[in-house]
C-alpha positions in Angstrom: -7.3 56.2 23.4 -5.9 52.6 23.5 -7.8 51.5 20.4 -6.7 54.6 18.5 -3.0 53.7 18.9 -3.4 50.8 16.4 -5.0 53.0 13.7 -3.1 54.5 10.8 -1.7 58.0 11.5 -3.9 60.1 9.2 -4.1 63.9 8.7 -6.8 65.6 10.7 -7.9 69.3 10.5 -9.4 70.8 13.7 -11.7 73.9 12.9 -12.9 76.1 15.8 -13.1 79.8 16.5 -12.2 79.2 20.2 -8.4 78.9 20.6 -8.8 76.9 23.9 -10.9 74.2 22.2 -8.4 74.1 19.4 -5.6 73.6 21.8 -7.5 70.9 23.8 -8.5 68.8 20.9 -5.1 69.2 19.2 -3.2 67.9 22.2 -5.6 65.0 22.7 -5.1 63.7 19.1 -1.5 64.8 18.4 0.1 61.5 19.7 -1.9 59.4 17.2 -2.5 61.6 14.2 -1.0 64.4 12.1 -3.1 67.4 13.5 -3.5 70.8 11.8 -5.7 73.6 13.2 -7.8 76.4 11.6 -9.5 79.3 13.5 -12.3 79.7 11.0 -14.2 77.9 8.2 -12.7 80.4 5.7 -9.2 79.4 6.8 -10.0 75.7 6.6 -11.6 76.2 3.1 -8.4 78.0 1.9 -6.3 75.1 3.1 -8.5 72.6 1.4 -8.3 74.4 -1.9 -4.6 75.1 -1.8 -3.7 71.4 -2.6 -0.9 71.4 0.0 -2.8 69.3 2.5 -4.3 65.8 2.2 -6.8 65.8 5.1 -8.8 62.7 5.6 -10.9 63.9 8.6 -12.1 67.3 9.7 -13.4 67.9 13.2 -15.3 71.2 13.2 -17.4 73.3 15.5 -20.8 74.0 13.8 -21.5 77.5 15.3 -18.9 79.8 13.8 -19.2 83.4 12.2 -19.6 83.7 8.5 -19.4 80.1 7.3 -20.7 77.5 9.8 -19.4 74.0 10.2 -22.3 72.2 8.3 -21.9 74.7 5.5 -18.2 73.9 5.3 -19.0 70.2 5.0 -21.6 71.0 2.2 -19.0 72.9 0.2 -16.4 70.1 0.6 -19.0 67.6 -0.5 -19.8 69.7 -3.7 -16.1 70.0 -4.5 -15.7 66.2 -4.1 -12.9 66.5 -1.6 -13.8 63.1 -0.1 -13.3 64.1 3.6 -14.9 62.6 6.7 -16.6 65.5 8.6 -17.3 65.3 12.3 -19.3 68.2 13.7 -19.5 69.4 17.3 -22.8 71.2 17.9 -25.2 72.4 20.6 -28.8 71.2 21.1 -30.3 74.1 19.2 -28.5 73.1 16.0 -29.3 69.3 16.1 -31.9 69.4 13.3 -29.6 71.1 10.8 -26.8 68.7 11.6 -29.0 65.6 11.3 -30.1 66.8 7.8 -26.4 67.1 6.8 -25.9 63.5 8.0 -28.8 62.3 6.0 -27.5 64.1 2.9 -24.1 62.4 3.4 -22.3 65.7 4.0 -20.9 64.7 7.4 -19.8 61.4 8.9 -21.1 62.0 12.4 -21.6 64.6 15.2 -21.2 65.1 18.9 -23.2 67.3 21.3 -21.7 69.9 23.6 -20.2 69.8 26.2 -17.5 67.7 24.3 -16.8 64.2 25.6 -13.1 63.3 24.8 -13.7 59.6 24.8 -16.8 59.9 22.5 -14.7 62.1 20.1 -11.9 59.5 20.1 -14.3 56.7 19.3 -16.0 58.6 16.6 -12.6 59.5 15.0 -11.6 55.8 15.2 -14.9 54.8 13.5 -14.2 57.4 10.7 -10.7 55.9 10.3 -12.0 52.4 9.9 -14.5 53.7 7.4 -11.7 55.3 5.4 -9.6 52.1 5.5 -12.6 50.0 4.5 -13.3 52.3 1.5 -9.7 52.2 0.5 -9.6 48.4 0.7 -12.8 48.1 -1.3 -11.3 50.4 -4.0 -8.1 48.3 -4.1 -10.2 45.2 -4.4 -12.2 46.7 -7.2 -9.0 47.7 -9.0 -7.5 44.2 -8.4 -10.7 42.4 -9.6 -10.9 44.6 -12.8 -7.2 43.9 -13.5 -7.8 40.2 -12.9 -10.8 40.1 -15.3 -8.9 42.0 -17.9 -5.9 39.6 -17.5 -8.1 36.6 -17.6 -9.8 37.8 -20.8 -6.4 38.5 -22.3 -5.1 35.0 -21.3 -8.2 33.3 -22.6 -7.8 35.0 -25.9 -4.1 34.0 -26.0 -5.0 30.5 -25.0 -7.5 30.2 -27.8 -5.0 31.5 -30.3 -2.3 29.2 -29.0 -4.5 26.1 -28.9 -5.8 23.9 -31.7 -9.4 24.9 -30.8 -10.8 27.4 -33.3 -13.7 29.7 -32.4 -16.3 30.2 -35.2 -19.4 32.2 -35.9 -21.3 30.9 -38.9 -24.3 32.6 -40.5 -27.4 30.5 -41.0 -27.1 30.6 -44.8 -26.2 28.1 -47.5 -22.7 26.8 -47.3 -22.3 28.3 -43.7 -20.4 31.5 -44.5 -18.1 32.5 -41.6 -18.8 35.9 -40.0 -16.1 35.6 -37.3 -13.2 33.2 -36.7 -10.3 33.3 -34.2 -6.8 34.2 -35.5 -5.5 30.7 -34.8 -7.6 29.2 -37.6 -4.6 29.0 -39.9 -3.0 26.3 -37.6 -5.9 23.9 -38.2 -7.2 24.8 -41.6 -4.2 26.6 -43.2 -6.6 29.3 -44.3 -6.4 32.8 -42.7 -9.2 34.4 -40.7 -9.4 37.0 -43.4 -10.0 34.4 -46.2 -12.9 33.0 -44.2 -14.4 36.4 -43.2 -14.2 37.7 -46.7 -15.9 34.6 -48.0 -13.0 33.6 -50.2 -13.6 30.1 -48.7 -16.9 28.8 -47.3 -17.0 26.4 -44.4 -18.9 23.8 -46.4 -16.0 23.8 -48.9 -13.5 22.6 -46.3 -15.7 19.7 -45.0 -14.6 16.4 -46.6 -17.0 15.5 -49.4 -17.6 12.1 -47.9 -18.7 13.6 -44.6 -20.5 16.7 -45.9 -24.0 15.1 -46.3 -23.9 13.7 -42.8 -22.7 17.0 -41.2 -25.4 18.9 -43.1 -28.1 16.5 -41.9 -26.9 16.8 -38.3 -27.2 20.6 -38.5 -30.7 20.3 -40.0 -31.8 17.8 -37.4 -30.6 20.1 -34.5 -32.2 23.2 -36.1 -35.7 21.6 -36.3 -36.0 21.6 -32.5 -37.1 25.0 -31.2 -36.0 24.2 -27.7 -32.5 22.9 -28.5 -29.7 25.4 -27.7 -26.6 23.4 -28.6 -25.5 20.2 -30.3 -22.3 18.4 -31.3 -21.4 16.7 -34.5 -19.9 13.2 -34.7 -16.3 13.5 -35.6 -15.8 14.5 -39.3 -12.9 15.2 -41.6 -11.8 18.5 -43.1 -9.5 19.2 -46.0 -7.0 22.0 -45.3 -5.7 24.6 -47.8 -2.6 22.3 -48.2 -4.8 19.3 -49.0 -4.1 17.6 -45.7 -7.0 15.6 -44.3 -7.7 16.1 -40.6 -10.3 14.9 -38.1 -12.2 17.5 -36.1 -14.9 17.7 -33.5 -17.0 20.6 -32.4 -19.5 22.0 -29.9 -22.0 24.2 -31.6 -24.5 26.7 -30.0 -27.6 27.9 -31.8 -28.3 31.7 -31.8 -31.9 32.9 -32.5 -33.4 36.4 -32.8 -36.4 37.7 -30.8 -38.8 35.8 -33.1 -37.0 32.5 -32.5 -35.5 32.4 -36.0 -32.0 31.0 -36.2 -29.5 33.6 -37.4 -26.1 32.1 -36.5 -24.3 29.1 -35.2 -21.4 29.7 -32.9 -18.9 27.1 -31.5 -15.5 25.7 -31.1 -13.9 23.3 -33.6 -10.9 21.4 -32.4 -8.4 19.0 -33.9 -8.8 15.3 -32.9 -6.6 13.8 -35.7 -4.1 12.4 -33.2 -6.9 11.0 -31.0 -8.5 9.3 -34.0 -5.2 7.8 -35.0 -4.6 6.5 -31.5 -8.2 5.1 -31.4 -7.5 3.3 -34.7 -4.3 1.8 -33.3 -6.1 0.9 -30.1 -8.7 -1.0 -32.1 -6.0 -2.8 -34.1 -4.3 -3.5 -30.8 -7.5 -4.7 -29.2 -8.1 -7.1 -32.1 -4.5 -8.4 -31.6 -5.0 -8.6 -27.9 -8.2 -10.6 -28.4 -6.3 -13.1 -30.5 -3.6 -13.3 -27.9 -6.1 -13.8 -25.2 -7.6 -16.7 -27.1 -4.2 -18.2 -27.5 -3.5 -17.6 -23.8 -6.8 -19.1 -22.8 -6.0 -22.2 -24.8 -2.5 -22.2 -23.3 -4.0 -21.9 -19.8 -6.4 -24.8 -20.5 -3.4 -26.9 -21.5 -1.5 -25.7 -18.5 -4.4 -26.5 -16.2 -4.5 -30.0 -17.7 -0.8 -30.3 -17.1 -1.1 -29.0 -13.5 -3.9 -31.5 -12.8 -1.7 -34.3 -14.2 1.2 -33.0 -12.1 -1.0 -33.0 -9.0 -2.1 -36.6 -9.7 1.6 -37.6 -10.3 2.6 -35.8 -7.1 -0.1 -37.6 -5.2 1.0 -40.9 -6.6 4.6 -40.1 -5.8 3.7 -39.4 -2.2 1.7 -42.6 -2.0 4.7 -44.5 -3.6 7.1 -42.8 -1.1 4.9 -43.8 1.8 4.7 -47.4 0.4 8.5 -47.4 0.1 8.9 -46.2 3.6 6.5 -48.9 4.8 8.2 -51.5 2.7 11.6 -50.5 4.1 10.2 -50.7 7.7 8.9 -54.2 7.0 12.2 -55.2 5.4 14.0 -54.0 8.6 11.6 -56.0 10.7 12.4 -59.0 8.5 16.1 -58.5 9.1 15.5 -58.0 12.8 13.2 -61.1 13.0 15.8 -63.4 14.6 16.8 -60.9 17.2 13.1 -60.1 18.0 12.4 -63.8 18.4 15.3 -64.1 20.8 14.1 -61.0 22.6 10.7 -62.6 23.1 12.2 -66.1 23.9 13.9 -64.8 27.0 10.8 -63.7 28.9 8.9 -66.7 27.7 11.7 -69.1 28.9 11.7 -67.4 32.3 7.9 -67.6 32.5 8.1 -71.3 31.6 10.7 -72.1 34.2 8.8 -70.4 37.0 5.5 -72.0 35.8 7.2 -75.5 36.0 8.6 -74.8 39.5 5.2 -73.8 40.7 3.6 -76.8 39.2 6.1 -79.3 40.7 5.8 -77.6 44.1 2.1 -77.9 43.9 2.2 -81.6 43.0 4.7 -82.5 45.8 2.6 -80.7 48.3 5.5 -78.5 49.2 3.9 -75.3 47.9 5.2 -72.1 49.5 4.0 -68.6 49.1 4.0 -68.1 45.2 3.9 -64.2 45.4 7.6 -63.6 44.5 7.4 -66.1 41.6 4.3 -64.6 40.3 5.9 -61.1 40.4 8.7 -62.4 38.2 6.2 -63.9 35.8 4.2 -60.7 35.6 7.4 -58.6 34.9 8.4 -60.9 32.1 4.8 -60.8 30.6 5.0 -56.9 30.7 8.5 -57.1 29.0 7.1 -59.3 26.2 4.0 -57.1 25.9 6.2 -54.0 25.5 8.3 -55.6 22.7 5.1 -56.7 20.9 3.5 -53.3 21.3 6.6 -51.5 20.0 6.8 -54.0 17.1 3.2 -53.2 16.2 3.7 -49.4 16.4 6.9 -49.6 14.4 5.2 -51.6 11.7 2.1 -49.4 11.2 1.9 -46.7 8.4 2.5 -43.1 9.3 1.1 -39.9 7.9 2.4 -36.3 7.7 -0.3 -35.1 10.1 1.2 -37.3 12.8 4.1 -34.8 13.2 4.3 -33.4 16.7 6.8 -32.2 19.3 8.9 -35.1 20.4 11.8 -35.8 22.8 14.8 -36.9 20.6 16.3 -38.9 23.5 13.2 -41.1 23.8 13.2 -41.8 20.1 16.9 -42.9 20.3 16.1 -45.2 23.3 13.1 -46.7 21.4 15.3 -47.4 18.4 17.2 -49.9 20.4 14.2 -51.9 21.6 14.0 -54.2 18.5 17.8 -54.4 17.8 19.3 -54.3 21.2 19.4 -58.1 21.6 21.1 -58.5 18.2 23.9 -56.0 19.3 24.4 -57.9 22.5 24.6 -61.3 20.8 27.3 -59.8 18.5 29.3 -58.4 21.4 28.8 -54.8 20.2 29.2 -52.3 23.0 26.7 -49.5 22.9 27.9 -46.1 24.3 25.1 -43.6 25.0 25.9 -39.9 25.5 22.5 -38.2 25.5 22.3 -34.5 26.2 20.0 -33.2 28.9 17.1 -30.8 28.6 17.3 -30.8 24.8 14.7 -28.8 22.8 12.0 -30.8 21.2 11.7 -31.3 17.5 8.6 -31.5 15.2 8.6 -35.0 13.7 7.0 -38.4 13.1 8.7 -40.4 15.9 8.2 -43.7 14.0 9.8 -42.4 10.9 12.9 -41.1 12.8 13.1 -44.4 14.6 13.1 -46.1 11.2 16.0 -43.9 10.1 18.0 -44.7 13.3 17.2 -48.4 13.1 18.5 -48.5 9.5 21.8 -46.7 10.4 22.3 -48.9 13.5 21.6 -52.0 11.5 24.2 -50.9 8.9 26.7 -50.2 11.7 26.0 -53.7 13.1 26.9 -55.3 9.8 29.9 -53.1 9.3 31.4 -54.4 12.6 30.9 -58.1 11.7 34.6 -58.8 11.2 36.3 -56.0 13.3 38.0 -56.7 16.6 36.8 -53.5 18.3 33.1 -53.3 18.3 31.7 -50.0 19.6 28.6 -48.1 18.7 28.4 -44.6 20.0 25.2 -42.5 20.1 25.4 -38.8 21.0 22.6 -36.2 21.1 23.3 -32.5 21.6 22.1 -29.0 20.6 24.3 -26.8 18.4 23.6 -23.7 16.3 19.9 -23.7 16.9 19.7 -27.3 15.9 19.2 -30.6 17.7 21.7 -33.2 16.4 22.2 -37.0 16.6 25.6 -38.6 15.9 25.9 -42.3 15.4 29.5 -43.6 15.1 30.7 -47.2 14.7 34.2 -48.8 14.6 33.4 -50.8 11.4 35.6 -51.1 8.3 34.7 -47.6 7.0 33.2 -46.6 3.7 35.4 -46.1 0.6 35.2 -42.5 -0.8 33.8 -43.7 -4.2 31.1 -45.6 -2.3 30.4 -42.8 0.1 29.5 -40.5 -2.8 26.6 -42.8 -3.8 25.3 -44.2 -0.5 22.1 -42.0 -0.7 21.4 -43.0 -4.3 18.2 -45.3 -4.7 18.9 -49.0 -5.2 22.7 -48.6 -4.5 24.0 -51.3 -2.2 27.3 -53.0 -1.4 25.6 -56.0 0.2 25.3 -59.4 -1.5 22.4 -60.2 -3.7 19.3 -60.9 -1.5 20.9 -59.1 1.5 19.8 -55.6 0.8 17.6 -53.5 -1.5 19.7 -50.3 -1.6 16.7 -48.2 -0.5 17.4 -47.9 3.2 19.7 -44.9 3.2 17.9 -43.3 0.2 14.6 -43.5 2.1 16.2 -42.3 5.3 17.7 -39.3 3.4 14.2 -38.5 2.1 12.6 -38.8 5.5 15.1 -36.4 7.1 14.6 -33.9 4.2 10.9 -34.0 4.7 11.6 -33.0 8.3 13.5 -29.9 7.1 16.7 -31.6 8.4 20.0 -32.9 7.0 21.7 -36.3 7.0 25.5 -36.4 6.5 28.1 -39.1 6.5 31.8 -39.0 7.4 34.0 -42.1 7.2 37.6 -43.3 7.5 38.6 -46.7 6.1 40.4 -49.3 8.2 44.2 -49.4 7.4 47.3 -51.1 8.8 45.7 -52.2 12.0 44.0 -48.9 12.7 40.3 -49.4 13.0 38.0 -47.6 10.6 35.1 -45.6 11.6 31.9 -44.2 10.2 29.8 -41.3 11.6 26.3 -40.4 10.5 25.1 -36.9 11.7 21.4 -36.0 11.6 20.3 -32.3 12.3 16.8 -31.1 13.0 15.5 -27.5 13.4 14.2 -26.5 16.9 10.5 -25.9 17.3 9.7 -22.2 17.9 10.4 -21.2 21.5 11.0 -24.8 22.6 14.7 -24.0 23.2 13.8 -21.2 25.7 11.3 -23.4 27.4 13.8 -26.3 27.9 16.7 -24.0 28.8 14.9 -23.0 31.9 14.2 -26.7 32.9 
């Protein structure tokens, strides 16, 4: 019974001449169906013919007086009552019942004694059959409505569109046998004018295209296997005298003997498309001309680019030469100091060599180890100066950029100029920060910048009483910075605005080229850094001062790596 609960509550008629059977079956089905009972086939037939009941299923005993169950099913079938009959019968009646099943009069049968579960299952099967038939009927109605709607929509679409359906007879001048009602939109003629032959199709084809269109029809008609063809676009002349472009798809209709009787097809307006294509052709011609002009322009541009590349290369070479020339000029200016720097170890070596020689000649030669150690140290000192001089003087290239310690570069900058500062009584104050992040640079080029600034500071303090040169390195705002400050005479504001200009100098003729700070500024910019100047002039006994600040970007995670050290 559990499966039956989910089935639709239908009306069932129970027919049996035994009241006990009627009561048993009625109680068994009452909770799931609308159940009505009849004590005989005659009573059941009266109910069916009254029109008051809408039974979908009848469960009936076969052996009853007067009219038997299978006979009742036969009568209902003839009267097209469309009811599912289930018969309950004994073994002796089985052949009659099976015949009724085969004839389609009954849905199924059960043998006595009656099994309640078998009856429930058979009724549930009948219910599913009823529901399936109902669903199929609904689907058929829906499909028929859908087809009718689609046909209606298709007809409406054709009439609303610019495509016109034609049926032409295979006769001279192609008289129109049928044309869709929307023909007026395209041709300005009515469907009636075409169908009554007041206008023939050949008369609307443009006279300059008629011969070609006729030939296309004749060519297609000669092929016995060809079923359809299409014209090349052609022009028509409407009733209003307007010229339009049309295209078509034409099907060939033949009779049983293979003779062409009609041509049927769709003619549609392509006037707008033809106008667009014409404009596109004109535009394409114009574009072709523009492309030629652009090609010529690009050729000229390429030539200019090549020229610019060559110029850029020459500029880089010239800049490198200027940097190298500036370094050599710095070496020239430092020559006296370098010579003095080398003279010191050479003098010491000479003194110790003479002492050793005299001791040897007098026969009073002691252990020379300590003297030789001094000589060796002075040789190493002289060698270091010469090696640094050679390294400072060589040419540098961009690919030599690498991670460098800024403090080491600062210390190296004093190697060649330190002696000159000492001879001029200039006090050097170093305040170098610890564990600074490294910078990506050419150490030689940065040393050249620092040497140039220190040399300028040296000259600025030539006549001042207080002579101090302070060098500070530190990290600030994700940048490594160097500050070089002197106690010179200071730089006037109008001069300070031009100190980075090429060939600008305040030195006497022959004492400077005016390229030092300009080249230094270019070197720092090439390192993605900045070079700034602050200065105060000397006044009323108050010493002046000048500060140059150089800032470099930190390399990647160099800051984090050094911060832990």
